[in-house]
C-alpha positions as CSV (number, residue, x, y, z in Angstrom):
1,X,-56.0,-34.6,-18.5
2,X,-58.4,-35.5,-15.6
3,X,-56.0,-38.0,-14.2
4,X,-53.2,-35.5,-14.3
5,X,-55.3,-32.9,-12.5
6,X,-56.2,-35.4,-9.8
7,X,-52.6,-36.4,-9.3
8,X,-51.5,-32.8,-9.1
9,X,-54.2,-32.1,-6.5
10,X,-53.1,-35.1,-4.4
11,X,-49.5,-33.9,-4.5
12,X,-50.5,-30.4,-3.4
13,X,-52.5,-31.8,-0.5
14,X,-49.5,-34.0,0.6
15,X,-47.1,-31.0,0.5
16,X,-49.5,-28.8,2.4
17,X,-50.0,-31.4,5.1
18,X,-46.3,-32.0,5.5
19,X,-45.7,-28.2,5.8
20,X,-48.3,-27.8,8.5
21,X,-47.0,-30.7,10.6
22,X,-43.4,-29.4,10.5
23,X,-44.5,-26.0,11.9
24,X,-42.7,-22.6,11.6
25,X,-38.9,-22.6,11.4
26,X,-36.8,-20.6,13.9
27,X,-36.2,-17.0,13.1
28,X,-32.5,-17.5,12.8
29,X,-32.8,-19.9,9.9
30,X,-35.4,-17.8,8.0
31,X,-32.9,-15.4,6.5
32,X,-30.7,-18.1,4.7
33,X,-33.8,-19.7,3.3
34,X,-34.9,-16.3,1.9
35,X,-31.4,-15.8,0.4
36,X,-31.6,-19.3,-1.2
37,X,-35.1,-18.5,-2.6
38,X,-33.9,-15.2,-4.1
39,X,-30.8,-16.9,-5.6
40,X,-33.0,-19.6,-7.1
41,X,-35.3,-17.1,-8.7
42,X,-32.6,-14.8,-10.2
43,X,-31.7,-15.1,-13.9
44,X,-29.0,-17.5,-14.8
45,X,-27.2,-14.8,-16.8
46,X,-26.9,-12.8,-13.6
47,X,-26.2,-15.8,-11.3
48,X,-23.3,-17.1,-13.4
49,X,-22.0,-13.8,-14.8
50,X,-18.1,-13.5,-14.6
51,X,-17.1,-11.2,-11.8
52,X,-13.3,-11.6,-12.0
53,X,-10.8,-11.5,-14.9
54,X,-10.0,-15.2,-14.6
55,X,-13.7,-16.1,-15.0
56,X,-14.0,-14.5,-18.5
57,X,-14.7,-16.9,-21.3
58,X,-14.2,-14.4,-24.1
59,X,-11.3,-14.3,-26.5
60,X,-8.1,-14.1,-24.4
61,X,-6.3,-11.9,-27.0
62,X,-9.1,-9.3,-26.8
63,X,-9.1,-9.5,-23.0
64,X,-5.4,-8.9,-22.7
65,X,-5.4,-6.0,-25.3
66,X,-8.2,-4.2,-23.5
67,X,-6.5,-4.7,-20.1
68,X,-3.2,-3.5,-21.4
69,X,-4.8,-0.4,-23.0
70,X,-6.6,0.4,-19.8
71,X,-3.3,0.0,-17.8
72,X,-1.7,2.7,-20.0
73,X,-3.9,5.2,-18.2
74,X,-2.3,4.5,-14.9
75,X,0.2,7.4,-15.3
76,X,-2.4,10.1,-15.6
77,X,-5.1,8.5,-13.5
78,X,-3.2,6.9,-10.6
79,X,0.1,8.7,-10.9
80,X,2.0,5.5,-11.7
81,X,5.0,5.7,-14.0
82,X,5.0,3.5,-17.0
83,X,7.2,0.4,-16.6
84,X,10.0,0.2,-19.1
85,X,10.8,-3.4,-20.2
86,X,14.5,-4.3,-19.8
87,X,16.2,-6.1,-22.6
88,X,17.4,-9.6,-21.8
89,X,21.2,-10.0,-21.6
90,X,21.0,-13.1,-23.8
91,X,19.7,-11.1,-26.7
92,X,22.7,-8.8,-26.5
93,X,25.2,-11.7,-26.5
94,X,23.5,-13.5,-29.3
95,X,21.8,-10.8,-31.4
96,X,19.0,-12.0,-33.6
97,X,19.2,-12.3,-37.4
98,X,18.6,-8.8,-38.7
99,X,16.0,-8.4,-41.5
100,X,15.1,-5.4,-43.6
101,X,12.5,-3.2,-42.0
102,X,10.0,-3.8,-44.7
103,X,10.3,-7.6,-44.3
104,X,10.0,-7.3,-40.5
105,X,6.7,-5.4,-40.8
106,X,5.5,-7.8,-43.5
107,X,5.8,-11.0,-41.3
108,X,4.6,-9.6,-38.0
109,X,1.6,-11.3,-36.5
110,X,-1.6,-9.7,-35.4
111,X,-0.5,-10.0,-31.7
112,X,2.9,-8.3,-32.4
113,X,1.3,-5.4,-34.3
114,X,-1.2,-4.9,-31.6
115,X,1.5,-5.0,-28.9
116,X,3.5,-2.3,-30.8
117,X,0.4,-0.1,-31.1
118,X,-0.3,-0.4,-27.4
119,X,3.4,0.2,-26.5
120,X,3.3,3.5,-28.3
121,X,4.7,6.5,-26.4
122,X,2.3,8.5,-24.2
123,X,1.3,12.0,-25.3
124,X,2.2,15.2,-23.5
125,X,-0.6,14.6,-20.9
126,X,0.7,11.1,-20.1
127,X,-2.3,9.6,-21.9
128,X,-2.2,6.7,-24.4
129,X,-2.3,7.4,-28.1
130,X,-5.8,6.1,-28.5
131,X,-8.3,7.6,-26.0
132,X,-11.3,5.3,-26.7
133,X,-11.6,1.5,-27.0
134,X,-14.3,0.1,-29.3
135,X,-15.7,-3.4,-28.6
136,X,-17.8,-4.7,-31.5
137,X,-19.6,-8.0,-32.0
138,X,-23.1,-9.6,-32.1
139,X,-25.4,-9.4,-29.1
140,X,-24.7,-11.9,-26.3
141,X,-21.0,-12.1,-27.0
142,X,-20.1,-10.6,-23.5
143,X,-18.9,-7.2,-24.5
144,X,-20.5,-5.3,-21.7
145,X,-19.5,-7.9,-19.2
146,X,-15.9,-7.7,-20.4
147,X,-15.8,-4.0,-20.1
148,X,-17.1,-4.1,-16.5
149,X,-14.8,-6.8,-15.4
150,X,-11.7,-5.2,-17.0
151,X,-12.5,-1.8,-15.5
152,X,-13.0,-3.3,-12.0
153,X,-9.8,-5.4,-12.4
154,X,-7.8,-2.3,-13.3
155,X,-9.1,-0.4,-10.2
156,X,-11.8,1.7,-11.7
157,X,-15.5,2.3,-10.9
158,X,-17.4,1.3,-14.1
159,X,-20.0,3.9,-15.1
160,X,-22.3,2.7,-17.9
161,X,-24.5,4.9,-20.1
162,X,-26.6,4.0,-23.2
163,X,-25.8,6.2,-26.2
164,X,-29.2,5.5,-27.9
165,X,-31.2,6.7,-24.8
166,X,-29.8,10.3,-24.8
167,X,-30.8,11.7,-28.1
168,X,-29.9,15.3,-27.2
169,X,-26.3,16.2,-27.8
170,X,-26.3,18.5,-24.7
171,X,-27.5,15.8,-22.4
172,X,-25.0,13.4,-24.0
173,X,-22.1,15.9,-23.4
174,X,-23.2,16.5,-19.8
175,X,-23.3,12.8,-18.9
176,X,-19.9,12.2,-20.5
177,X,-18.3,15.1,-18.7
178,X,-19.9,14.2,-15.4
179,X,-18.6,10.6,-15.7
180,X,-15.1,11.5,-16.8
181,X,-14.5,14.4,-14.4
182,X,-16.2,13.5,-11.2
183,X,-15.0,10.8,-8.8
184,X,-17.1,8.1,-7.3
185,X,-17.0,7.5,-3.5
186,X,-17.7,3.9,-2.5
187,X,-17.6,3.8,1.2
188,X,-14.1,4.9,2.3
189,X,-12.5,3.9,-1.0
190,X,-12.4,6.6,-3.7
191,X,-12.1,5.2,-7.2
192,X,-11.8,7.0,-10.5
193,X,-14.5,6.4,-13.1
194,X,-14.2,4.4,-16.3
195,X,-17.0,5.4,-18.7
196,X,-18.7,2.6,-20.7
197,X,-20.9,3.8,-23.5
198,X,-23.2,1.0,-24.8
199,X,-25.0,1.0,-28.2
200,X,-22.7,3.7,-29.6
201,X,-23.9,2.7,-33.1
202,X,-27.4,3.9,-32.1
203,X,-26.2,7.4,-31.2
204,X,-27.0,10.3,-33.6
205,X,-24.2,12.0,-35.6
206,X,-24.4,15.1,-33.4
207,X,-23.7,13.0,-30.3
208,X,-20.7,11.3,-32.0
209,X,-19.3,14.7,-32.9
210,X,-19.7,15.8,-29.2
211,X,-17.7,12.7,-28.2
212,X,-15.0,13.4,-30.8
213,X,-14.7,17.0,-29.6
214,X,-14.2,15.8,-26.0
215,X,-11.6,13.3,-27.1
216,X,-9.7,15.8,-29.3
217,X,-9.8,18.6,-26.8
218,X,-6.5,20.3,-26.3
219,X,-5.1,22.7,-23.7
220,X,-4.4,26.2,-24.9
221,X,-0.9,27.5,-25.6
222,X,1.3,28.5,-22.7
223,X,0.4,25.5,-20.5
224,X,3.9,25.0,-19.2
225,X,3.0,26.5,-15.8
226,X,1.9,23.7,-13.4
227,X,-0.7,25.9,-11.8
228,X,-2.4,26.6,-15.1
229,X,-2.5,22.9,-16.0
230,X,-4.0,22.0,-12.6
231,X,-6.6,24.7,-12.9
232,X,-7.7,23.7,-16.4
233,X,-7.9,20.1,-15.4
234,X,-10.3,21.0,-12.7
235,X,-12.3,23.0,-15.2
236,X,-12.6,20.0,-17.5
237,X,-9.9,20.6,-20.1
238,X,-8.4,17.5,-21.7
239,X,-9.9,14.0,-21.3
240,X,-8.2,12.4,-18.3
241,X,-10.3,9.2,-18.0
242,X,-10.7,6.1,-20.3
243,X,-13.8,5.6,-22.3
244,X,-14.9,2.1,-23.6
245,X,-17.5,2.1,-26.4
246,X,-19.6,-0.9,-27.3
247,X,-21.5,-1.5,-30.6
248,X,-23.0,-4.4,-32.6
249,X,-22.4,-3.0,-36.1
250,X,-18.8,-1.7,-36.6
């Protein structure tokens, strides 16, 4: 132990003497050195976190399904019409072998069934059938990272809240409505919000009921007039923004 301490002391003296002989660096090079030092001291999980869709290492099927579900909101959020897929002419010339409906559903793969669910018709407010996506899995799987990357990729501003922090249903409702109704201004670009609720399995039953009431909120009868619909949307009628919930225990 004494030898190790002596060697350490000698190395420290050598480093200090070399630093003093070199002298101070020019001010122009001090800033990059500071950036390198801050980058070297940041956590690896932050330094190497995925920031683009192509950098995700999670399950590709899950990534595509979440992105496809989020793109279904484009009609109501961005005003984009849903793209209708055109049938290939080769399929009309050579029609596939027709099977009974029961047998078709029996042999459909998980990918085909999920595609059919996501391709369901939009409701009367141009929203997808399922208003909330739920990501489940053990800690460290990359659920929160996936939600943030997908939201940014689809053109949203990701707003994250922790369901287990807000135990009061009133506060929970206020935060959800603020995130789903207000717009975020980032410089000159104005992006709609995508709400990400983490640890939804830690929220009390009263908060879950608040979330369900917001999801299932309907406009009153006689909403055909465009002015009435616009006014009620401003007042916070139906849910017009996507919500992604994250939990460990499904």
